[in-house]
All heavy atoms as a GROMACS GRO file, in nm:
protein
  576
    1MET      N    1  13.143  10.860  10.994
    1MET     CA    2  13.145  10.981  11.068
    1MET      C    3  13.203  11.084  10.977
    1MET      O    4  13.158  11.202  10.990
    1MET     CB    5  13.248  10.970  11.189
    1MET     CG    6  13.188  10.890  11.304
    1MET     SD    7  13.289  10.874  11.453
    1MET     CE    8  13.450  10.903  11.398
    2ALA      N    9  13.287  11.072  10.885
    2ALA     CA   10  13.357  11.169  10.798
    2ALA      C   11  13.253  11.198  10.699
    2ALA      O   12  13.192  11.116  10.642
    2ALA     CB   13  13.484  11.122  10.745
    3ILE      N   14  13.249  11.330  10.660
    3ILE     CA   15  13.162  11.363  10.547
    3ILE      C   16  13.229  11.332  10.417
    3ILE      O   17  13.170  11.286  10.320
    3ILE     CB   18  13.150  11.520  10.551
    3ILE    CG1   19  13.060  11.556  10.678
    3ILE    CG2   20  13.066  11.572  10.424
    3ILE    CD1   21  13.048  11.703  10.702
    4ILE      N   22  13.359  11.347  10.406
    4ILE     CA   23  13.430  11.306  10.278
    4ILE      C   24  13.522  11.201  10.315
    4ILE      O   25  13.603  11.211  10.418
    4ILE     CB   26  13.516  11.428  10.228
    4ILE    CG1   27  13.416  11.544  10.190
    4ILE    CG2   28  13.602  11.380  10.106
    4ILE    CD1   29  13.492  11.662  10.145
    5SER      N   30  13.525  11.078  10.245
    5SER     CA   31  13.598  10.969  10.276
    5SER      C   32  13.673  10.921  10.152
    5SER      O   33  13.617  10.931  10.030
    5SER     CB   34  13.513  10.861  10.328
    5SER     OG   35  13.580  10.741  10.354
    6LYS      N   36  13.784  10.868  10.170
    6LYS     CA   37  13.864  10.810  10.057
    6LYS      C   38  13.818  10.665  10.032
    6LYS      O   39  13.850  10.596   9.935
    6LYS     CB   40  14.014  10.805  10.088
    6LYS     CG   41  14.051  10.723  10.201
    6LYS     CD   42  14.205  10.745  10.225
    6LYS     CE   43  14.255  10.671  10.345
    6LYS     NZ   44  14.400  10.683  10.369
    7TYR      N   45  13.716  10.613  10.122
    7TYR     CA   46  13.672  10.481  10.099
    7TYR      C   47  13.524  10.491  10.045
    7TYR      O   48  13.447  10.578  10.078
    7TYR     CB   49  13.658  10.412  10.240
    7TYR     CG   50  13.811  10.394  10.294
    7TYR    CD1   51  13.837  10.481  10.401
    7TYR    CD2   52  13.897  10.316  10.242
    7TYR    CE1   53  13.968  10.486  10.451
    7TYR    CE2   54  14.024  10.313  10.298
    7TYR     CZ   55  14.052  10.382  10.400
    7TYR     OH   56  14.184  10.380  10.456
    8PRO      N   57  13.492  10.389   9.957
    8PRO     CA   58  13.362  10.389   9.900
    8PRO      C   59  13.250  10.373  10.009
    8PRO      O   60  13.269  10.297  10.101
    8PRO     CB   61  13.354  10.279   9.806
    8PRO     CG   62  13.501  10.221   9.802
    8PRO     CD   63  13.570  10.279   9.904
    9SER      N   64  13.135  10.443   9.995
    9SER     CA   65  13.040  10.438  10.095
    9SER      C   66  12.978  10.290  10.108
    9SER      O   67  12.940  10.255  10.218
    9SER     CB   68  12.920  10.542  10.081
    9SER     OG   69  12.868  10.520   9.945
   10GLU      N   70  12.979  10.223   9.999
   10GLU     CA   71  12.926  10.088   9.994
   10GLU      C   72  13.013  10.000  10.088
   10GLU      O   73  12.956   9.920  10.165
   10GLU     CB   74  12.928  10.032   9.858
   10GLU     CG   75  12.843  10.083   9.755
   10GLU     CD   76  12.900  10.219   9.696
   10GLU    OE1   77  13.013  10.241   9.703
   10GLU    OE2   78  12.814  10.293   9.649
   11LYS      N   79  13.142  10.009  10.082
   11LYS     CA   80  13.236   9.934  10.172
   11LYS      C   81  13.204   9.966  10.326
   11LYS      O   82  13.192   9.883  10.412
   11LYS     CB   83  13.377   9.968  10.135
   11LYS     CG   84  13.480   9.891  10.219
   11LYS     CD   85  13.481   9.746  10.186
   11LYS     CE   86  13.599   9.680  10.249
   11LYS     NZ   87  13.604   9.530  10.229
   12VAL      N   88  13.202  10.114  10.352
   12VAL     CA   89  13.179  10.152  10.480
   12VAL      C   90  13.052  10.100  10.536
   12VAL      O   91  13.042  10.037  10.652
   12VAL     CB   92  13.178  10.301  10.491
   12VAL    CG1   93  13.144  10.360  10.632
   12VAL    CG2   94  13.312  10.370  10.453
   13GLU      N   95  12.944  10.107  10.443
   13GLU     CA   96  12.803  10.046  10.490
   13GLU      C   97  12.808   9.901  10.528
   13GLU      O   98  12.744   9.858  10.608
   13GLU     CB   99  12.698  10.095  10.405
   13GLU     CG  100  12.669  10.247  10.400
   13GLU     CD  101  12.618  10.298  10.536
   13GLU    OE1  102  12.533  10.230  10.597
   13GLU    OE2  103  12.657  10.405  10.565
   14GLN      N  104  12.879   9.832  10.440
   14GLN     CA  105  12.881   9.685  10.456
   14GLN      C  106  12.947   9.637  10.577
   14GLN      O  107  12.901   9.564  10.658
   14GLN     CB  108  12.962   9.614  10.336
   14GLN     CG  109  12.988   9.473  10.347
   14GLN     CD  110  13.084   9.409  10.238
   14GLN    OE1  111  13.139   9.489  10.176
   14GLN    NE2  112  13.088   9.284  10.233
   15MET      N  113  13.054   9.709  10.611
   15MET     CA  114  13.134   9.680  10.743
   15MET      C  115  13.063   9.724  10.856
   15MET      O  116  13.034   9.645  10.948
   15MET     CB  117  13.278   9.749  10.738
   15MET     CG  118  13.368   9.694  10.639
   15MET     SD  119  13.522   9.782  10.632
   15MET     CE  120  13.595   9.749  10.786
   16LEU      N  121  12.990   9.836  10.853
   16LEU     CA  122  12.901   9.881  10.957
   16LEU      C  123  12.789   9.784  10.978
   16LEU      O  124  12.759   9.731  11.088
   16LEU     CB  125  12.838  10.020  10.928
   16LEU     CG  126  12.730  10.075  11.024
   16LEU    CD1  127  12.790  10.091  11.160
   16LEU    CD2  128  12.682  10.199  10.980
   17GLN      N  129  12.726   9.733  10.871
   17GLN     CA  130  12.620   9.632  10.888
   17GLN      C  131  12.674   9.511  10.959
   17GLN      O  132  12.602   9.444  11.041
   17GLN     CB  133  12.568   9.600  10.762
   17GLN     CG  134  12.432   9.510  10.761
   17GLN     CD  135  12.325   9.576  10.854
   17GLN    OE1  136  12.285   9.689  10.841
   17GLN    NE2  137  12.280   9.497  10.942
   18GLU      N  138  12.787   9.476  10.912
   18GLU     CA  139  12.845   9.335  10.977
   18GLU      C  140  12.869   9.358  11.123
   18GLU      O  141  12.836   9.270  11.205
   18GLU     CB  142  12.973   9.304  10.890
   18GLU     CG  143  12.952   9.254  10.750
   18GLU     CD  144  13.076   9.216  10.685
   18GLU    OE1  145  13.184   9.215  10.745
   18GLU    OE2  146  13.070   9.214  10.551
   19ILE      N  147  12.927   9.467  11.153
   19ILE     CA  148  12.948   9.499  11.304
   19ILE      C  149  12.814   9.506  11.381
   19ILE      O  150  12.800   9.444  11.491
   19ILE     CB  151  13.027   9.639  11.315
   19ILE    CG1  152  13.171   9.610  11.273
   19ILE    CG2  153  13.031   9.675  11.473
   19ILE    CD1  154  13.251   9.744  11.255
   20MET      N  155  12.725   9.571  11.312
   20MET     CA  156  12.590   9.592  11.385
   20MET      C  157  12.524   9.448  11.412
   20MET      O  158  12.457   9.419  11.504
   20MET     CB  159  12.490   9.677  11.321
   20MET     CG  160  12.542   9.836  11.324
   20MET     SD  161  12.587   9.890  11.486
   20MET     CE  162  12.411   9.898  11.552
   21THR      N  163  12.538   9.366  11.301
   21THR     CA  164  12.479   9.232  11.324
   21THR      C  165  12.546   9.153  11.422
   21THR      O  166  12.477   9.076  11.510
   21THR     CB  167  12.503   9.151  11.186
   21THR    OG1  168  12.432   9.220  11.084
   21THR    CG2  169  12.453   9.007  11.183
   22ILE      N  170  12.680   9.166  11.454
   22ILE     CA  171  12.743   9.092  11.558
   22ILE      C  172  12.695   9.152  11.690
   22ILE      O  173  12.652   9.075  11.781
   22ILE     CB  174  12.901   9.116  11.548
   22ILE    CG1  175  12.962   9.036  11.435
   22ILE    CG2  176  12.970   9.078  11.684
   22ILE    CD1  177  13.104   9.070  11.400
   23LEU      N  178  12.673   9.277  11.709
   23LEU     CA  179  12.615   9.336  11.834
   23LEU      C  180  12.484   9.288  11.862
   23LEU      O  181  12.437   9.249  11.962
   23LEU     CB  182  12.621   9.482  11.828
   23LEU     CG  183  12.765   9.544  11.836
   23LEU    CD1  184  12.765   9.708  11.795
   23LEU    CD2  185  12.844   9.517  11.958
   24ASP      N  186  12.393   9.279  11.749
   24ASP     CA  187  12.266   9.231  11.755
   24ASP      C  188  12.257   9.080  11.792
   24ASP      O  189  12.177   9.046  11.876
   24ASP     CB  190  12.186   9.253  11.620
   24ASP     CG  191  12.152   9.395  11.598
   24ASP    OD1  192  12.158   9.478  11.699
   24ASP    OD2  193  12.124   9.436  11.476
   25ASN      N  194  12.343   9.003  11.739
   25ASN     CA  195  12.356   8.866  11.767
   25ASN      C  196  12.382   8.843  11.910
   25ASN      O  197  12.342   8.740  11.964
   25ASN     CB  198  12.445   8.790  11.670
   25ASN     CG  199  12.409   8.781  11.534
   25ASN    OD1  200  12.293   8.793  11.506
   25ASN    ND2  201  12.493   8.747  11.440
   26HIS      N  202  12.454   8.921  11.973
   26HIS     CA  203  12.490   8.912  12.115
   26HIS      C  204  12.392   8.993  12.212
   26HIS      O  205  12.404   8.997  12.329
   26HIS     CB  206  12.630   8.969  12.141
   26HIS     CG  207  12.738   8.886  12.093
   26HIS    ND1  208  12.790   8.790  12.167
   26HIS    CD2  209  12.811   8.876  11.965
   26HIS    CE1  210  12.878   8.712  12.102
   26HIS    NE2  211  12.893   8.768  11.981
   27GLN      N  212  12.288   9.047  12.145
   27GLN     CA  213  12.185   9.122  12.219
   27GLN      C  214  12.250   9.221  12.313
   27GLN      O  215  12.206   9.240  12.433
   27GLN     CB  216  12.095   9.029  12.292
   27GLN     CG  217  12.018   8.939  12.190
   27GLN     CD  218  11.922   8.834  12.266
   27GLN    OE1  219  11.949   8.801  12.382
   27GLN    NE2  220  11.819   8.788  12.205
   28ALA      N  221  12.356   9.282  12.260
   28ALA     CA  222  12.441   9.386  12.334
   28ALA      C  223  12.344   9.512  12.363
   28ALA      O  224  12.293   9.575  12.274
   28ALA     CB  225  12.554   9.425  12.260
   29PRO      N  226  12.330   9.545  12.494
   29PRO     CA  227  12.268   9.664  12.531
   29PRO      C  228  12.358   9.786  12.484
   29PRO      O  229  12.480   9.765  12.462
   29PRO     CB  230  12.256   9.663  12.683
   29PRO     CG  231  12.338   9.554  12.731
   29PRO     CD  232  12.375   9.457  12.616
   30ASN      N  233  12.293   9.899  12.467
   30ASN     CA  234  12.376  10.010  12.420
   30ASN      C  235  12.497  10.046  12.494
   30ASN      O  236  12.601  10.077  12.428
   30ASN     CB  237  12.286  10.144  12.424
   30ASN     CG  238  12.164  10.124  12.331
   30ASN    OD1  239  12.169  10.063  12.234
   30ASN    ND2  240  12.052  10.204  12.369
   31ASP      N  241  12.496  10.030  12.633
   31ASP     CA  242  12.623  10.060  12.694
   31ASP      C  243  12.726   9.960  12.665
   31ASP      O  244  12.847   9.999  12.648
   31ASP     CB  245  12.607  10.081  12.847
   31ASP     CG  246  12.538   9.957  12.920
   31ASP    OD1  247  12.490   9.864  12.842
   31ASP    OD2  248  12.554   9.943  13.037
   32LEU      N  249  12.692   9.842  12.652
   32LEU     CA  250  12.800   9.732  12.621
   32LEU      C  251  12.848   9.750  12.485
   32LEU      O  252  12.973   9.738  12.448
   32LEU     CB  253  12.745   9.591  12.637
   32LEU     CG  254  12.835   9.475  12.602
   32LEU    CD1  255  12.962   9.480  12.684
   32LEU    CD2  256  12.762   9.350  12.619
   33ALA      N  257  12.757   9.777  12.387
   33ALA     CA  258  12.804   9.790  12.248
   33ALA      C  259  12.893   9.922  12.232
   33ALA      O  260  12.992   9.905  12.166
   33ALA     CB  261  12.666   9.824  12.159
   34LEU      N  262  12.866  10.025  12.302
   34LEU     CA  263  12.948  10.146  12.302
   34LEU      C  264  13.085  10.113  12.358
   34LEU      O  265  13.185  10.152  12.313
   34LEU     CB  266  12.877  10.265  12.358
   34LEU     CG  267  12.758  10.318  12.282
   34LEU    CD1  268  12.693  10.428  12.370
   34LEU    CD2  269  12.821  10.375  12.159
   35MET      N  270  13.080  10.032  12.480
   35MET     CA  271  13.204   9.999  12.537
   35MET      C  272  13.290   9.914  12.448
   35MET      O  273  13.414   9.934  12.432
   35MET     CB  274  13.174   9.911  12.665
   35MET     CG  275  13.300   9.883  12.746
   35MET     SD  276  13.273   9.775  12.884
   35MET     CE  277  13.129   9.817  12.948
   36VAL      N  278  13.235   9.826  12.377
   36VAL     CA  279  13.309   9.737  12.289
   36VAL      C  280  13.366   9.812  12.171
   36VAL      O  281  13.472   9.795  12.131
   36VAL     CB  282  13.227   9.619  12.231
   36VAL    CG1  283  13.286   9.544  12.116
   36VAL    CG2  284  13.192   9.523  12.353
   37LEU      N  285  13.276   9.907  12.116
   37LEU     CA  286  13.329   9.974  11.996
   37LEU      C  287  13.436  10.086  12.037
   37LEU      O  288  13.530  10.104  11.974
   37LEU     CB  289  13.221  10.062  11.939
   37LEU     CG  290  13.107   9.970  11.864
   37LEU    CD1  291  12.982  10.057  11.829
   37LEU    CD2  292  13.165   9.900  11.760
   38GLY      N  293  13.426  10.143  12.157
   38GLY     CA  294  13.530  10.230  12.219
   38GLY      C  295  13.657  10.144  12.242
   38GLY      O  296  13.768  10.202  12.208
   39ASN      N  297  13.651  10.018  12.300
   39ASN     CA  298  13.769   9.944  12.310
   39ASN      C  299  13.832   9.901  12.176
   39ASN      O  300  13.955   9.908  12.166
   39ASN     CB  301  13.728   9.820  12.398
   39ASN     CG  302  13.707   9.840  12.550
   39ASN    OD1  303  13.726   9.958  12.588
   39ASN    ND2  304  13.653   9.748  12.609
   40ALA      N  305  13.754   9.893  12.090
   40ALA     CA  306  13.799   9.865  11.947
   40ALA      C  307  13.885   9.986  11.888
   40ALA      O  308  13.988   9.968  11.840
   40ALA     CB  309  13.694   9.817  11.858
   41ALA      N  310  13.816  10.094  11.922
   41ALA     CA  311  13.896  10.214  11.861
   41ALA      C  312  14.021  10.252  11.925
   41ALA      O  313  14.127  10.268  11.873
   41ALA     CB  314  13.797  10.337  11.876
   42THR      N  315  14.019  10.214  12.065
   42THR     CA  316  14.140  10.233  12.138
   42THR      C  317  14.247  10.134  12.107
   42THR      O  318  14.374  10.164  12.092
   42THR     CB  319  14.115  10.205  12.296
   42THR    OG1  320  14.020  10.312  12.336
   42THR    CG2  321  14.228  10.224  12.378
   43ASN      N  322  14.200  10.004  12.078
   43ASN     CA  323  14.293   9.908  12.036
   43ASN      C  324  14.358   9.940  11.900
   43ASN      O  325  14.486   9.931  11.885
   43ASN     CB  326  14.231   9.782  12.029
   43ASN     CG  327  14.323   9.661  11.995
   43ASN    OD1  328  14.341   9.637  11.868
   43ASN    ND2  329  14.377   9.588  12.082
   44ILE      N  330  14.285   9.994  11.813
   44ILE     CA  331  14.337  10.037  11.682
   44ILE      C  332  14.435  10.139  11.701
   44ILE      O  333  14.544  10.141  11.632
   44ILE     CB  334  14.215  10.074  11.576
   44ILE    CG1  335  14.142   9.949  11.549
   44ILE    CG2  336  14.274  10.132  11.452
   44ILE    CD1  337  14.003   9.968  11.473
   45ILE      N  338  14.399  10.247  11.774
   45ILE     CA  339  14.493  10.354  11.792
   45ILE      C  340  14.624  10.317  11.867
   45ILE      O  341  14.724  10.362  11.818
   45ILE     CB  342  14.420  10.468  11.876
   45ILE    CG1  343  14.305  10.537  11.788
   45ILE    CG2  344  14.521  10.581  11.919
   45ILE    CD1  345  14.215  10.627  11.866
   46ASN      N  346  14.612  10.229  11.958
   46ASN     CA  347  14.732  10.190  12.033
   46ASN      C  348  14.822  10.087  11.961
   46ASN      O  349  14.934  10.093  11.986
   46ASN     CB  350  14.687  10.130  12.162
   46ASN     CG  351  14.640  10.236  12.266
   46ASN    OD1  352  14.702  10.350  12.259
   46ASN    ND2  353  14.576  10.199  12.363
   47THR      N  354  14.755  10.010  11.866
   47THR     CA  355  14.844   9.914  11.801
   47THR      C  356  14.877   9.947  11.657
   47THR      O  357  14.963   9.882  11.601
   47THR     CB  358  14.771   9.782  11.800
   47THR    OG1  359  14.641   9.783  11.728
   47THR    CG2  360  14.743   9.732  11.950
   48ARG      N  361  14.801  10.038  11.602
   48ARG     CA  362  14.838  10.071  11.459
   48ARG      C  363  14.884  10.201  11.422
   48ARG      O  364  14.915  10.242  11.306
   48ARG     CB  365  14.706  10.043  11.361
   48ARG     CG  366  14.647   9.898  11.375
   48ARG     CD  367  14.535   9.872  11.295
   48ARG     NE  368  14.478   9.735  11.293
   48ARG     CZ  369  14.373   9.707  11.220
   48ARG    NH1  370  14.330   9.790  11.127
   48ARG    NH2  371  14.329   9.579  11.224
   49ILE      N  372  14.878  10.304  11.520
   49ILE     CA  373  14.908  10.429  11.504
   49ILE      C  374  15.041  10.460  11.593
   49ILE      O  375  15.053  10.421  11.705
   49ILE     CB  376  14.801  10.527  11.558
   49ILE    CG1  377  14.661  10.489  11.490
   49ILE    CG2  378  14.833  10.672  11.530
   49ILE    CD1  379  14.660  10.500  11.334
   50ALA      N  380  15.134  10.532  11.516
   50ALA     CA  381  15.258  10.570  11.588
   50ALA      C  382  15.224  10.653  11.716
   50ALA      O  383  15.130  10.727  11.716
   50ALA     CB  384  15.338  10.655  11.490
   51ALA      N  385  15.309  10.618  11.823
   51ALA     CA  386  15.278  10.670  11.946
   51ALA      C  387  15.273  10.837  11.948
   51ALA      O  388  15.194  10.891  12.018
   51ALA     CB  389  15.394  10.636  12.060
   52ASP      N  390  15.346  10.898  11.860
   52ASP     CA  391  15.358  11.040  11.857
   52ASP      C  392  15.227  11.100  11.781
   52ASP      O  393  15.210  11.219  11.789
   52ASP     CB  394  15.486  11.086  11.806
   52ASP     CG  395  15.506  11.052  11.658
   52ASP    OD1  396  15.447  10.952  11.605
   52ASP    OD2  397  15.582  11.124  11.592
   53GLN      N  398  15.148  11.010  11.730
   53GLN     CA  399  15.031  11.061  11.650
   53GLN      C  400  14.898  11.027  11.724
   53GLN      O  401  14.802  11.069  11.684
   53GLN     CB  402  15.033  10.998  11.512
   53GLN     CG  403  15.154  11.047  11.438
   53GLN     CD  404  15.158  10.981  11.293
   53GLN    OE1  405  15.051  10.910  11.256
   53GLN    NE2  406  15.252  10.999  11.217
   54ARG      N  407  14.902  10.951  11.828
   54ARG     CA  408  14.794  10.884  11.887
   54ARG      C  409  14.690  11.002  11.948
   54ARG      O  410  14.575  11.001  11.930
   54ARG     CB  411  14.826  10.798  11.996
   54ARG     CG  412  14.884  10.658  11.940
   54ARG     CD  413  14.916  10.566  12.038
   54ARG     NE  414  14.999  10.454  11.977
   54ARG     CZ  415  15.086  10.377  12.038
   54ARG    NH1  416  15.104  10.387  12.179
   54ARG    NH2  417  15.152  10.282  11.982
   55GLN      N  418  14.760  11.088  12.023
   55GLN     CA  419  14.676  11.192  12.096
   55GLN      C  420  14.615  11.282  11.992
   55GLN      O  421  14.489  11.298  12.003
   55GLN     CB  422  14.773  11.279  12.180
   55GLN     CG  423  14.696  11.380  12.258
   55GLN     CD  424  14.607  11.315  12.378
   55GLN    OE1  425  14.656  11.215  12.440
   55GLN    NE2  426  14.491  11.372  12.402
   56LYS      N  427  14.672  11.323  11.877
   56LYS     CA  428  14.605  11.405  11.784
   56LYS      C  429  14.491  11.326  11.706
   56LYS      O  430  14.382  11.384  11.681
   56LYS     CB  431  14.717  11.454  11.682
   56LYS     CG  432  14.666  11.552  11.586
   56LYS     CD  433  14.764  11.603  11.487
   56LYS     CE  434  14.700  11.696  11.383
   56LYS     NZ  435  14.793  11.748  11.298
   57LEU      N  436  14.528  11.206  11.687
   57LEU     CA  437  14.418  11.122  11.619
   57LEU      C  438  14.308  11.106  11.706
   57LEU      O  439  14.173  11.120  11.670
   57LEU     CB  440  14.470  10.983  11.576
   57LEU     CG  441  14.381  10.884  11.508
   57LEU    CD1  442  14.334  10.955  11.370
   57LEU    CD2  443  14.433  10.757  11.482
   58ALA      N  444  14.325  11.073  11.833
   58ALA     CA  445  14.216  11.052  11.936
   58ALA      C  446  14.128  11.184  11.943
   58ALA      O  447  14.000  11.173  11.950
   58ALA     CB  448  14.270  11.007  12.066
   59GLU      N  449  14.199  11.303  11.953
   59GLU     CA  450  14.118  11.421  11.946
   59GLU      C  451  14.033  11.447  11.828
   59GLU      O  452  13.925  11.491  11.838
   59GLU     CB  453  14.220  11.539  11.973
   59GLU     CG  454  14.273  11.542  12.117
   59GLU     CD  455  14.394  11.640  12.138
   59GLU    OE1  456  14.414  11.727  12.034
   59GLU    OE2  457  14.456  11.636  12.236
   60SER      N  458  14.096  11.412  11.705
   60SER     CA  459  14.023  11.436  11.581
   60SER      C  460  13.908  11.333  11.580
   60SER      O  461  13.799  11.377  11.532
   60SER     CB  462  14.120  11.406  11.473
   60SER     OG  463  14.210  11.507  11.464
   61PHE      N  464  13.927  11.213  11.619
   61PHE     CA  465  13.821  11.111  11.622
   61PHE      C  466  13.707  11.158  11.715
   61PHE      O  467  13.589  11.147  11.673
   61PHE     CB  468  13.877  10.979  11.660
   61PHE     CG  469  13.784  10.864  11.670
   61PHE    CD1  470  13.752  10.797  11.547
   61PHE    CD2  471  13.712  10.825  11.780
   61PHE    CE1  472  13.660  10.687  11.549
   61PHE    CE2  473  13.619  10.716  11.780
   61PHE     CZ  474  13.604  10.655  11.680
   62GLY      N  475  13.746  11.209  11.835
   62GLY     CA  476  13.637  11.252  11.926
   62GLY      C  477  13.562  11.371  11.874
   62GLY      O  478  13.441  11.381  11.890
   63LYS      N  479  13.631  11.471  11.809
   63LYS     CA  480  13.558  11.577  11.751
   63LYS      C  481  13.468  11.532  11.634
   63LYS      O  482  13.354  11.577  11.622
   63LYS     CB  483  13.668  11.678  11.692
   63LYS     CG  484  13.734  11.767  11.803
   63LYS     CD  485  13.835  11.850  11.733
   63LYS     CE  486  13.908  11.924  11.842
   63LYS     NZ  487  14.012  12.020  11.783
   64ALA      N  488  13.514  11.447  11.553
   64ALA     CA  489  13.421  11.387  11.443
   64ALA      C  490  13.308  11.320  11.501
   64ALA      O  491  13.201  11.338  11.439
   64ALA     CB  492  13.509  11.298  11.352
   65LEU      N  493  13.324  11.237  11.591
   65LEU     CA  494  13.215  11.165  11.662
   65LEU      C  495  13.106  11.275  11.723
   65LEU      O  496  12.998  11.259  11.688
   65LEU     CB  497  13.265  11.077  11.780
   65LEU     CG  498  13.151  11.010  11.858
   65LEU    CD1  499  13.066  10.915  11.774
   65LEU    CD2  500  13.215  10.931  11.976
   66LYS      N  501  13.166  11.360  11.798
   66LYS     CA  502  13.064  11.464  11.856
   66LYS      C  503  13.004  11.544  11.747
   66LYS      O  504  12.882  11.575  11.756
   66LYS     CB  505  13.158  11.565  11.936
   66LYS     CG  506  13.078  11.652  12.021
   66LYS     CD  507  13.164  11.744  12.114
   66LYS     CE  508  13.068  11.836  12.185
   66LYS     NZ  509  13.150  11.927  12.276
   67SER      N  510  13.070  11.577  11.633
   67SER     CA  511  13.007  11.648  11.524
   67SER      C  512  12.900  11.566  11.467
   67SER      O  513  12.795  11.626  11.418
   67SER     CB  514  13.127  11.698  11.418
   67SER     OG  515  13.055  11.756  11.315
   68SER      N  516  12.925  11.441  11.448
   68SER     CA  517  12.830  11.353  11.378
   68SER      C  518  12.699  11.334  11.459
   68SER      O  519  12.588  11.303  11.399
   68SER     CB  520  12.889  11.215  11.340
   68SER     OG  521  12.900  11.136  11.463
   69ILE      N  522  12.709  11.345  11.587
   69ILE     CA  523  12.574  11.343  11.662
   69ILE      C  524  12.509  11.467  11.697
   69ILE      O  525  12.409  11.474  11.732
   69ILE     CB  526  12.610  11.263  11.794
   69ILE    CG1  527  12.703  11.326  11.890
   69ILE    CG2  528  12.643  11.115  11.767
   69ILE    CD1  529  12.708  11.263  12.034
   70GLU      N  530  12.575  11.584  11.678
   70GLU     CA  531  12.529  11.721  11.704
   70GLU      C  532  12.466  11.783  11.584
   70GLU      O  533  12.377  11.843  11.587
   70GLU     CB  534  12.631  11.802  11.768
   70GLU     CG  535  12.681  11.765  11.898
   70GLU     CD  536  12.792  11.861  11.949
   70GLU    OE1  537  12.845  11.938  11.869
   70GLU    OE2  538  12.804  11.856  12.081
   71SER      N  539  12.513  11.745  11.468
   71SER     CA  540  12.469  11.795  11.342
   71SER      C  541  12.338  11.742  11.308
   71SER      O  542  12.313  11.617  11.311
   71SER     CB  543  12.561  11.762  11.226
   71SER     OG  544  12.690  11.827  11.254
   72PRO      N  545  12.238  11.832  11.265
   72PRO     CA  546  12.109  11.770  11.224
   72PRO      C  547  12.121  11.702  11.088
   72PRO      O  548  12.202  11.745  11.005
   72PRO     CB  549  12.022  11.895  11.212
   72PRO     CG  550  12.116  12.009  11.203
   72PRO     CD  551  12.245  11.976  11.272
   73LYS      N  552  12.057  11.596  11.074
   73LYS     CA  553  12.059  11.520  10.941
   73LYS      C  554  11.974  11.592  10.846
   73LYS      O  555  11.858  11.624  10.882
   73LYS     CB  556  12.016  11.386  10.979
   73LYS     CG  557  12.091  11.303  11.070
   73LYS     CD  558  12.175  11.191  11.014
   73LYS     CE  559  12.248  11.122  11.131
   73LYS     NZ  560  12.353  11.045  11.079
   74HIS      N  561  12.019  11.607  10.728
   74HIS     CA  562  11.942  11.664  10.627
   74HIS      C  563  11.895  11.559  10.524
   74HIS      O  564  11.976  11.471  10.495
   74HIS     CB  565  12.028  11.771  10.535
   74HIS     CG  566  12.074  11.878  10.623
   74HIS    ND1  567  12.000  11.990  10.663
   74HIS    CD2  568  12.200  11.911  10.664
   74HIS    CE1  569  12.057  12.064  10.739
   74HIS    NE2  570  12.184  12.028  10.734
   75SER      N  571  11.755  11.555  10.491
   75SER     CA  572  11.711  11.458  10.400
   75SER      C  573  11.708  11.506  10.265
   75SER      O  574  11.710  11.616  10.237
   75SER     CB  575  11.570  11.417  10.441
   75SER     OG  576  11.515  11.476  10.551
   0.00000   0.00000   0.00000
């Protein structure tokens, strides 16, 4: 989602491919896949982020997600 990341794109792509493989192996329909991914994001925020930072992070995450699907892809 982020345009600039402190993580190598190869690592991000590898992890994304592994997650997508799991969803494919379970033949998860789009709504179930999004529910699982949303629940994973919620779990990470609630268990790994300090309570006083959760709301701000969730808002930033939501904005980044929205931006990533609204922006036209340039080839």
